[in-house]
ZAMARGU-4260 file (C-alpha; in steps of 0.2 Angstrom, whole numbers, plus 5000, padded with zeros to 4 digits):
<rodrens>
0) 5000/5000/5000 | 5008/5017/4995 | 5003/5035/4998 | 5014/5043/4984 | 5014/5057/4971
5) 5027/5052/4958 | 5033/5070/4957 | 5035/5071/4975 | 5050/5069/4986 | 5040/5061/5000
10) 5030/5045/5000 | 5024/5032/5013 | 5025/5014/5009 | 5018/5000/5019 | 5028/4985/5015
15) 5022/4972/5028 | 5007/4969/5038 | 5009/4962/5056 | 4997/4956/5069 | 4981/4966/5073
20) 4985/4984/5065 | 5004/4983/5066 | 5014/4987/5050 | 5031/4989/5043 | 5035/5003/5031
25) 5046/5016/5024 | 5043/5035/5025 | 5053/5044/5012 | 5059/5062/5014 | 5071/5074/5005
30) 5084/5070/5018 | 5082/5051/5019 | 5071/5037/5021 | 5064/5032/5038 | 5061/5014/5041
35) 5046/5012/5052 | 5040/5009/5065 | 5053/5022/5071 | 5057/5032/5087 | 5060/5051/5085
40) 5072/5058/5097 | 5068/5075/5105 | 5082/5089/5101 | 5070/5102/5108 | 5081/5117/5106
45) 5090/5111/5091 | 5101/5100/5102 | 5100/5083/5110 | 5103/5085/5129 | 5120/5078/5133
50) 5123/5071/5115 | 5132/5077/5100 | 5125/5074/5082 | 5139/5062/5079 | 5134/5052/5094
55) 5116/5051/5088 | 5123/5045/5071 | 5134/5032/5080 | 5118/5025/5088 | 5109/5023/5071
60) 5097/5037/5074 | 5085/5040/5059 | 5076/5056/5064 | 5075/5070/5077 | 5062/5082/5082
65) 5064/5101/5087 | 5052/5113/5095 | 5044/5127/5086 | 5040/5137/5102 | 5057/5137/5109
70) 5066/5140/5093 | 5055/5155/5088 | 5060/5163/5104 | 5078/5159/5103 | 5088/5160/5092
75) 5073/5165/5081 | 5067/5156/5065 | 5075/5169/5054 | 5092/5165/5062 | 5090/5147/5059
80) 5085/5151/5041 | 5101/5161/5039 | 5111/5146/5042 | 5101/5136/5029 | 5088/5128/5040
85) 5089/5116/5055 | 5098/5102/5046 | 5113/5114/5042 | 5111/5123/5058 | 5113/5107/5069
90) 5124/5097/5057 | 5111/5083/5057 | 5108/5082/5038 | 5094/5068/5041 | 5075/5069/5042
95) 5068/5081/5055 | 5051/5085/5062 | 5045/5101/5070 | 5030/5102/5082 | 5019/5117/5080
100) 5021/5124/5098 | 5003/5118/5102 | 5010/5107/5117 | 5018/5122/5124 | 5001/5131/5124
105) 4995/5117/5135 | 5010/5115/5146 | 5012/5134/5150 | 4994/5135/5155 | 4991/5119/5164
110) 5007/5109/5166 | 5011/5092/5159 | 4999/5078/5157 | 5009/5069/5171 | 5006/5084/5182
115) 4988/5084/5179 | 4986/5065/5182 | 4997/5065/5198 | 4988/5080/5205 | 5004/5091/5205
120) 5001/5110/5206 | 5013/5123/5198 | 5010/5138/5208 | 5029/5141/5209 | 5031/5142/5190
125) 5027/5158/5181 | 5011/5158/5171 | 5017/5164/5154 | 5002/5159/5145 | 4990/5175/5144
130) 4975/5169/5134 | 4969/5158/5120 | 4957/5166/5108 | 4951/5161/5090 | 4966/5171/5083
135) 4979/5161/5093 | 4988/5159/5109 | 4995/5175/5118 | 5010/5172/5129 | 5025/5180/5137
140) 5043/5174/5133 | 5050/5164/5147 | 5067/5172/5142 | 5063/5191/5142 | 5045/5193/5145
145) 5041/5199/5127 | 5023/5196/5122 | 5019/5185/5107 | 5004/5178/5098 | 5006/5161/5091
150) 4993/5159/5077 | 4991/5145/5065 | 4999/5155/5051 | 5014/5161/5062 | 5017/5143/5067
155) 5018/5137/5049 | 5028/5152/5044 | 5041/5148/5058 | 5041/5130/5053 | 5044/5134/5035
160) 5059/5145/5040 | 5066/5131/5051 | 5065/5119/5036 | 5061/5102/5044 | 5054/5089/5032
165) 5039/5085/5042 | 5028/5099/5051 | 5013/5100/5061 | 4997/5110/5062 | 4994/5121/5077
170) 4982/5114/5090 | 4978/5116/5108 | 4982/5101/5119 | 4968/5100/5132 | 4972/5093/5150
175) 4964/5078/5157 | 4955/5087/5171 | 4944/5098/5159 | 4926/5093/5156 | 4918/5087/5140
180) 4911/5104/5135 | 4928/5113/5136 | 4936/5098/5127 | 4924/5099/5113 | 4926/5118/5111
185) 4944/5116/5111 | 4944/5102/5098 | 4933/5113/5086 | 4945/5128/5088 | 4959/5116/5084
190) 4950/5110/5069 | 4948/5128/5063 | 4966/5132/5067 | 4971/5116/5057 | 4962/5123/5042
195) 4971/5139/5043 | 4987/5130/5045 | 4984/5120/5030 | 4979/5135/5020 | 4995/5144/5025
200) 5005/5128/5021 | 4998/5126/5004 | 5000/5145/5000 | 5019/5143/5001 | 5021/5124/4997
205) 5037/5121/4988 | 5037/5102/4989 | 5051/5102/5003 | 5039/5099/5018 | 5024/5089/5022
210) 5010/5093/5035 | 5003/5082/5048 | 4985/5085/5055 | 4982/5081/5073 | 4967/5071/5081
215) 4961/5079/5097 | 4945/5075/5107 | 4952/5070/5124 | 4946/5054/5132 | 4929/5055/5124
220) 4926/5042/5110 | 4913/5052/5101 | 4924/5068/5100 | 4939/5057/5094 | 4928/5050/5080
225) 4923/5067/5075 | 4941/5073/5075 | 4946/5058/5065 | 4933/5062/5052 | 4940/5079/5051
230) 4958/5075/5048 | 4953/5061/5036 | 4943/5073/5025 | 4958/5085/5023 | 4973/5083/5012
235) 4986/5081/5026 | 5001/5070/5022 | 5001/5061/5039 | 4991/5061/5055 | 4997/5064/5073
240) 4987/5058/5088 | 4987/5071/5102 | 4979/5078/5117 | 4976/5070/5134 | 4974/5051/5132
245) 4968/5046/5149 | 4972/5043/5167 | 4981/5027/5165 | 4990/5017/5151 | 4975/5005/5148
250) 4964/5020/5145 | 4977/5028/5134 | 4978/5012/5123 | 4959/5011/5122 | 4958/5029/5115
255) 4973/5027/5104 | 4966/5010/5097 | 4949/5018/5094 | 4957/5032/5085 | 4969/5021/5074
260) 4954/5010/5069 | 4946/5025/5061 | 4960/5034/5053 | 4965/5033/5035 | 4976/5018/5033
265) 4987/5025/5019 | 4994/5039/5029 | 5008/5038/5042 | 5003/5040/5060 | 5013/5048/5074
270) 5010/5047/5092 | 5014/5063/5100 | 5025/5063/5116 | 5023/5044/5121 | 5038/5032/5120
275) 5040/5020/5135 | 5044/5002/5130 | 5027/4996/5135 | 5019/5011/5125 | 5029/5007/5109
280) 5025/4989/5109 | 5006/4992/5111 | 5006/5007/5100 | 5014/4997/5086 | 5001/4984/5088
285) 4988/4997/5086 | 4996/5004/5070 | 5007/5018/5076 | 5022/5021/5064 | 5032/5034/5073
290) 5034/5039/5092 | 5043/5054/5100 | 5047/5055/5119 | 5060/5063/5130 | 5060/5048/5141
295) 5077/5040/5136 | 5087/5055/5139 | 5077/5061/5154 | 5079/5045/5164 | 5098/5045/5159
300) 5100/5061/5168 | 5094/5053/5184 | 5105/5037/5182 | 5091/5027/5173 | 5099/5015/5160
305) 5087/5005/5149 | 5089/4987/5149 | 5083/4972/5139 | 5072/4959/5148 | 5085/4945/5149
310) 5098/4957/5157 | 5086/4963/5171 | 5089/4959/5189 | 5076/4946/5195 | 5068/4959/5206
315) 5066/4973/5193 | 5049/4976/5186 | 5052/4991/5175 | 5062/4995/5159 | 5078/5002/5167
320) 5090/5000/5181 | 5096/5015/5192 | 5115/5016/5191 | 5115/5028/5206 | 5110/5013/5217
325) 5123/5007/5229 | 5122/4989/5222 | 5132/4995/5207 | 5146/5004/5216 | 5158/4989/5213
330) 5150/4982/5198 | 5163/4978/5185 | 5151/4974/5171 | 5144/4986/5157 | 5126/4991/5158
335) 5123/4977/5146 | 5136/4964/5140 | 5127/4961/5124 | 5125/4980/5119 | 5137/4987/5106
340) 5136/5006/5111 | 5152/5015/5115 | 5147/5016/5133 | 5144/4997/5135 | 5160/4993/5126
345) 5171/5005/5136 | 5164/5008/5154 | 5158/4998/5169 | 5142/5001/5179 | 5154/5005/5194
350) 5162/5019/5184 | 5145/5026/5179 | 5139/5025/5197 | 5154/5035/5202 | 5151/5048/5189
355) 5133/5050/5194 | 5136/5051/5213 | 5149/5064/5210 | 5138/5073/5198 | 5150/5073/5184
360) 5141/5079/5168 | 5150/5065/5158 | 5138/5053/5166 | 5123/5060/5157 | 5132/5059/5141
365) 5137/5041/5143 | 5120/5034/5150 | 5111/5045/5137 | 5121/5037/5123 | 5117/5019/5129
370) 5098/5024/5130 | 5098/5031/5112 | 5107/5015/5106 | 5095/5004/5115 | 5080/5013/5108
375) 5086/5012/5090 | 5091/4994/5093 | 5073/4990/5100 | 5065/4998/5085 | 5076/4988/5073
380) 5071/4972/5083 | 5053/4977/5081 | 5054/4980/5062 | 5064/4963/5060 | 5050/4954/5070
385) 5037/4961/5059 | 5046/4956/5044 | 5048/4938/5050 | 5031/4936/5058 | 5038/4935/5076
390) 5031/4951/5083 | 5020/4942/5096 | 5035/4933/5103 | 5045/4949/5104 | 5031/4958/5112
395) 5029/4944/5126 | 5048/4944/5129 | 5050/4962/5132 | 5034/4965/5142 | 5032/4948/5152
400) 5039/4954/5169 | 5035/4973/5168 | 5022/4981/5180 | 5004/4980/5174 | 4998/4993/5161
405) 4984/4999/5173 | 4996/5013/5179 | 4997/5032/5177 | 5004/5039/5161 | 5021/5046/5165
</rodrens>
């Protein structure tokens, strides 16, 4: 199954069907072809925290993501364009995606999804979001207090100047705690913003970027269906599943599953901001093609090293070990003896434990490099399993001893 314009530099091809709605494919862009399912690493401010571009390449990374909101504030979209766009500015030269700034509208006003679910308040954080209107989102820069209005047209303009291959419509990501009436009003506004984003994109389309629409609707099945109908009926290249997805993982999987069952099967589908190991395995089964998440590098900065199931300690019921733990102080083994990343081929757990306990910044680089390699290796194993009809086996192997899925989304 192929979604392709023969004169286009982009196309999405599904080369293999897996169990349920799982699929193996190729997403072609002007800067290279992405083998899917794939993980997109978050270089939020045009940089991966603790890792260089060469280290990302050494880990077999296919695609990275940068953030429209942060880059429009600093250094500014025009500055990035001056250097030839994000690929030349960063030295990455591979496929890139930029989000629209919509998630920042949400987080500046309400906090993260995890904050909402866990009941955390954010009184100590300055409220930089001023208001959301039909025109757009008004906010103050967290850098110098300058007031901005991020409109759909401005989001597309900024993303065009940044030059990523894949770009996204502006939307409002509603928090979990709001009621259905607000969720519906927000979704309808996001649809109107999406049309404006699409019109702005088409007015300046030069064939070097493709636009994704976003499915909203919160936890409400009827709203999700309405939002799916909207994106299916508009000429977006791909679809992204966004918004609050529930209070626990099972609710999230149910909402994502409903959404994917109704979306056009010819277009690539991205799951915004979700990328734990459990989430990836379940998401692939539901039909997700790409994932993005800060999880691998975020846990690395706290000593969390992702680990394959056969390397887990017997008492571990999660995806990573904590190298700050005293049990690793005299451990002479690498994070994983069967991992071929530079960290595992060079350093011991004991040395990494020492770096973490003494707060040496090298620790963050070394553990992040392992986690990046781990994620890319995991996605390759998933693609290979789909090719050889062994996805169920791999699914059971990786998830068999983890905590149950009825847990809060993190």
